C-alpha positions, -999 to +999 in steps of 0.1 A: +087+589+078+112+611+061+124+602+026+162+589+039+176+560+041+202+562+064+208+582+097+243+585+093+269+569+111+272+598+145+235+593+152+238+558+149+263+566+180+247+589+195+214+567+200+236+538+206+252+559+237+216+563+251+202+530+248+233+515+260+232+539+295+211+511+309+240+480+302+269+504+308+255+515+343+250+478+350+283+466+343+307+494+350+295+485+383+298+449+394+337+451+403+334+471+425+306+453+443+334+438+471+346+473+473+310+485+478+298+463+501+330+469+529+330+509+527+297+508+532+294+480+558+262+461+533+263+422+541+280+404+512+261+392+488+235+426+492+256+447+469+239+431+437+208+447+450+221+480+436+217+464+399+180+448+405+172+488+420+184+504+394+168+477+374+135+489+384+136+519+378+145+519+350+119+498+345+094+522+358+100+549+330+100+537+294+063+538+289+055+569+307+087+588+286+069+571+254+036+591+263+063+622+271+076+616+237+045+611+213+030+645+231+061+667+234+085+656+215+116+635+213+144+658+217+130+679+247+123+639+260+157+628+258+178+666+271+155+659+306+157+627+308+200+626+301+201+658+326+180+637+351+203+605+343+237+631+355+225+644+384+211+610+398+248+595+392+268+622+407+239+614+439+258+579+439+286+587+443+285+609+471+262+584+491+272+580+522+250+545+536+235+523+515+202+530+519+207+565+504+233+545+474+198+525+466+178+553+460+202+575+441+208+543+416+166+540+416+169+575+398+192+569+379+177+534+367+146+554+358+158+587+338+182+561+319+148+545+312+130+573+303+156+574+274+163+540+264+128+538+243+137+570+223+161+565+198+139+534+191+108+556+183+133+576+158+150+555+139+109+536+128+098+572+122+126+580+104+131+554+083+118+526+054+105+491+068+142+475+056+160+504+068+146+509+106+155+472+104+191+477+100+192+503+115+177+493+148+205+460+143+231+485+141+220+502+173+214+475+189+251+467+181+266+503+193+242+493+234+262+457+227+300+480+233+284+495+261+292+457+275+323+451+259+341+486+272+321+488+310+331+463+330+365+470+319+366+500+323+350+500+359+380+476+362+406+495+360+384+526+381+382+506+412+423+494+405+428+529+413+402+546+427+370+533+444+332+526+432+326+562+439+346+569+409+325+552+386+295+567+390+314+602+387+328+591+354+288+579+344+279+607+348+306+626+328+296+601+302+257+613+309+265+650+308+285+641+273+256+631+252+236+654+262+254+682+247+257+658+217+218+660+220+215+696+227+240+705+199+233+678+171+201+663+175+164+677+151+133+674+167+119+647+143+081+646+155+062+671+132+035+689+156+010+675+140+013+641+145+017+643+188-005+634+208-026+645+240-016+630+269-044+612+289-053+586+313-076+572+293-061+572+260-026+563+269-044+529+287-067+523+253-036+526+235-013+507+254-046+477+254-048+479+221-011+472+218-012+440+242-040+426+222-020+423+192-003+392+192+029+396+174+038+428+194+027+410+227+045+374+212+080+394+200+079+416+232+079+385+259+107+372+228+129+398+237+119+401+272+130+368+286+161+367+263+177+396+282+164+384+312+186+354+303+215+374+299+208+399+327+206+373+355+243+353+348+251+390+348+236+401+376+251+363+397+284+368+377+299+384+409+294+354+434+298+328+405+332+340+396+346+358+432+335+327+448+338+294+424+367+306+409+406+320+415+401+353+396+407+386+405+390+420+406+413+434+368+403+389+360+368+393+361+366+423+343+381+409+317+356+376+316+326+403+321+337+423+288+342+389+270+311+377+276+293+405+274+307+414+246+295+387+225+257+405+225+278+431+198+288+406+174+253+385+176+239+424+167+265+427+135+250+391+122+214+405+129+220+435+101+237+413+083+209+391+078+187+420+078+204+431+047+201+399+030+162+404+033+162+375+063+127+385+088+123+387+122+108+360+129+137+335+112+164+352+130+145+347+158+143+312+152+173+307+155+184+326+179+160+309+203+177+277+195+210+286+201+201+296+234+184+263+241+216+246+226+241+265+251+219+266+281+208+231+279+252+225+277+258+248+308+232+225+333+246+193+314+279+203+327+268+218+360+251+182+365+272+162+358+299+175+381+312+211+372+318+233+347+353+244+340+357+284+335+370+275+303+338+260+298+320+284+317+335+312+296+334+299+262+289+289+269+282+319+285+294+337+257+275+323+234+244+326+257+251+360+253+260+359+211+223+345+211+206+370+225+225+400+205+211+378+176+178+381+192+171+411+206+167+438+174+150+410+158+127+410+185+124+444+187+116+455+152+088+433+150+071+446+182+071+482+165+067+471+132+027+470+145+029+503+150+019+526+123+017+559+145+024+559+181+059+551+179+067+564+210+041+547+236+049+516+212+090+514+221+082+526+258+060+499+265+078+474+251+108+482+272+082+480+303+076+449+292+114+440+296+124+455+328+093+447+352+104+413+340+138+410+340+134+430+376+111+405+390+135+378+381+164+393+390+155+403+422+147+365+434+185+355+426+192+364+467+163+340+475+181+314+457+217+318+465+205+306+500+194+274+491+222+268+462+251+278+449+247+310+423+255+294+394+228+268+396+200+300+411+215+309+375+207+282+354+177+275+368+162+316+363+174+317+329+161+275+320+126+291+334+131+321+311+139+302+277+110+285+287+086+317+285+107+330+254+103+291+230+065+290+243+060+326+226+084+317+199+059+293+191+029+314+194+040+339+172+048+316+144+012+302+149+000+336+140-006+338+102-028+367+094-040+393+119-066+424+121-054+449+093-042+486+108-065+501+128-060+535+146-022+531+149-021+496+156-009+472+127+008+444+113+031+427+097+019+390+075+054+382+082+076+399+110 
C-alpha cells in the first residue's frame, strides 16, 4: 500500500468508467431490443437473451482476471481486457443473425468482466482503510452514471440509427478508455508482490476467502442486491412496452431516471463513510430500504395494479438502496484480504455475476405463466430474502480468526 490518501479525480473517473462497462453495455442496449428482434427475426421477448448471455460471459472472467492481475500486474490485464471488449462490441455490430449476436455478446461480456474487478483491487492496495472505503463508494457512484446516461444515449441512437450503432459506440468507448489506461496509469502491483498462477494455489486462496464468513456474507449481500436491480432492468422493456403507453424515447428517459438512482445511493454511502459509519451499518439501512420499497410494489400489484408514476417512484427507491448497499458490501468483502486483492475482487464479481445470470435467465420462463412485472417482483423478493438472511448472518458474526495467509477480517466491517 502506498502513502497516498487519494487517487485523484481523473483516476476515479477512469476506473469508474472501466467498472461501468457492464452496466453501460446492458442499459445502452435496452431501447434497441424491439428493433433488434425485428431485424434479426427473433421471437418477441427473445431479445432479452442478449442481456442474459452478456451477463453469463461477464461472470466467467472476473476470477480468472483477478488471478492474472495478481501474477502479471493490473495494467496489462486492463489493456488486454479493454482491447478485447472493443473488438467484441464491433463484432456485435456486424452480426448477421441472432446466434452470431449472442456469441459476440458473450465475448463482449467476458471482456468487460475481465476488467471490472481490477480497479477495486487497485484502490484497496493503494490507499489506507478509510480512504479506500470512500474511494470505493466514489467509484460506485461513477458506475451509477452509466445507467443514468446509457439508456438515454441508446434511445437517441435508436431514433437516428439502428441497434448496430449502439455497439459501435460501445467499441469507441472501450477504445477511449484503453487509451486513457495506456497513457496515464502506472502499475501499482510491485513485482515482488506478484503470485505464481497454479490451479491448486488458486483453489486454496478462493477456498480461504469463501470460508471467511464476512467475505461470504458480504459477497452474497452484494450479489443478491445487484440481482434485484438487474432483474428489474432486464424485465423493463416487457414491463413498460407491454403494460404502459410509452415510446422508445420515453422508455429511455424512464430507465435513465430509475437506474440513475444508484448514483445518488452511492454518493450517500460516500458521505456516510466520511462520517465514519461502518459498512455493516450502511448495509442494514440499505437492506431495510429495499424491504420497504419492494414490499410497496408487491402490495400495490396485489391490490389491483401499479400506476406508471408509482412504479417509477418505487423502483427508483429500490435502485437507490442498491446503490447504498453496493459499495459498503464490496468494501466489507475486500477488507478481509491483506493480499491477493485481485483474486478477492474477482471472486466477489464472480459470485455476483453467477448469481445474477442464473436468476435473470429464468425470467423468460416466468413470462409464460405471469405478467412481466409479477415475474420481476417474484424474483426480486427471492433475492431480497437471501440478502436479509446473509445480513443477519453477518451481524451474528462477532469476532473471526486473526489474519492468516493473506486472509483477514475486521471486527466491525
